[in-house]
C-alpha positions, 0 to 999 in steps of 0.5 A: 738863865741864872744870874751867873750868866751876866757878864760885863760888856766891854768889847765889840760884838759883830752880828752876822745876819746869815740865814742860818742865824736864829738867836744872838745874845748881844754880849759875851765875856771879857776873855774872847769876843762873841763869835759872829760866824762860827763856820768861818764863812763870810756874812753881812754885818748888822745894819742900822735898819729896824725894819724886816729888810736890812740888806741895803742899810749901812754896816757897823762893827758894834751893837748896843747891848740893850737894843742889839742895834748897830752903833758907831762905837762900842757902848760901855757907859753905865745905863741911866735909869730915869723915873719919868712922870706919866701924869697927863699934865706931864705929857708930852715928855722929853727924851723918850725917843732916845731910850733903849728900854722903857717900862710902864708900871702902876704907881699909887692912885692908878697912874702909871710911871715910866722907867726909861733906860738910857745907854746907847745914844748921845743927845743934848736935849732935856730928859723929863719930867722926872719924878719920885721912885718906889722900891719896885722901880729901884728893882727895875732900874738896878736890874739893868746896872743903871744909876737911879735918877729921880726926885724924892722917894716913898718912905720905903724906897728912901729907906732902901736908898739912904746909906745903901751905897747904891748909885743914886741921883736924887734931886731932893736928897743928894744931887739937886745941882744936876737937875733944873726946873722948866719955867714953862710948866707947873711943878711938880711936872717941870723937873728935868735934866740932861745926859751931860748933867747926869753923867757929871753928877754920877762922876761927882759922886764917884759911881762906877762908869761901867756896870754889869749889863744883862745879857739880852737875846736878839734875833733879827728873824724870830720864829713867829710863823705859828703866832697870831697876827696882832697889828693893833694893840690896846693895853689898859692899866686901871684908869681910863686916862692910861689906855695905851695903844700901838699900831704896827707898821710892817714897813719899819717893823715898829709899833707906834704908841698912842695914849688915850687915842692921841699919838704919844710924842717926844716934846724934844723932836715931835716924834711918836714913840715907837718900839720893836718889841712890846711886852705885857705881863701880869703879876701881883699888886698889893696896896699897903697904905691909905695912900695906895702905895704898892708892892709889885711882885717882879720875881714870881713869874706868870703870864705874858704876851710878846708882840713883835713883827706884827704877831703875838706870842703867848708866853710866861715871864720868869726871873732869877735873882740878880737878872732881868725879867725874861720871856720863855715858851716851851722851856726856851727863852724868846729872843727880841727883835733888835730895837727898843723894847717897851714893858707893861706891868699889869695887875693879875687880880684881873685876867691878862686878857682883860688888860690887853686886846689886839687884832 
């Protein structure tokens, strides 16, 4: 799928969970609404359930573009792409249970950083701790049309951002009034903001309130019949302090996240982080200075694994200019189950199998 297939999402989308429905892109064009049931026959509307049986859940007329989940109103706000600190002293973080999509990517020194994409949910709780940005994190955040939210940047990232006209809220360089320090934590692991503050900052800097959001393909019942089962998953990055585990719950259709053997929770509500889809893909990482700052290739494609509904699909990741990373198998794009998706990017200097184990 090339970049020209992206369209701005500014109209309602109705999902029909008919038995014949295999794949539904969660967006379409401005000229006509997405056709939920081309045959004209009646079909049940989407439900708020993320589990395998959604037949008894409430109906909704709108879908969130990045999750495919029902929404009480049309989701048109521009996403916020927030750089979240994942250092041990920064956990538990705040706000991650409200994100539509989360990326986990290496930073220098073997630590990982999270890029949380917020769009469909409204909440007043804190978001953070917020940290600095790198060029490849800029790339991830902008691929969703998001306003970049961070505190400082590497020299290369700063060079990309300064005088670029990018939608960028930087606590250090241009938007300090829209962040705050939490006294109960030590710097630099204590910088936070809120949706309201960030939206206010974006409006003050006159960023567009809407943006092109990528077409994300969803299917409530993807074909996993031939896929191996995988209910326990472990992802290793580089350091032992960044061993991520997921346990699948067939009752909800969700994967519960742990880190180093402990549930990874949201400080705001005490809830464990969960996702409907897990993506792990490998790509080239290159350290280019004495500090260990990285270049990470997010364009060339390579091996990937998709975990959904308690199964694993071996596949490849691909990307065309201006688009998000997509997963394909046998020349066809793989759909996501409606819900939150977590991406994990690991170095291809070692085999993907050495980074990911499952049973």
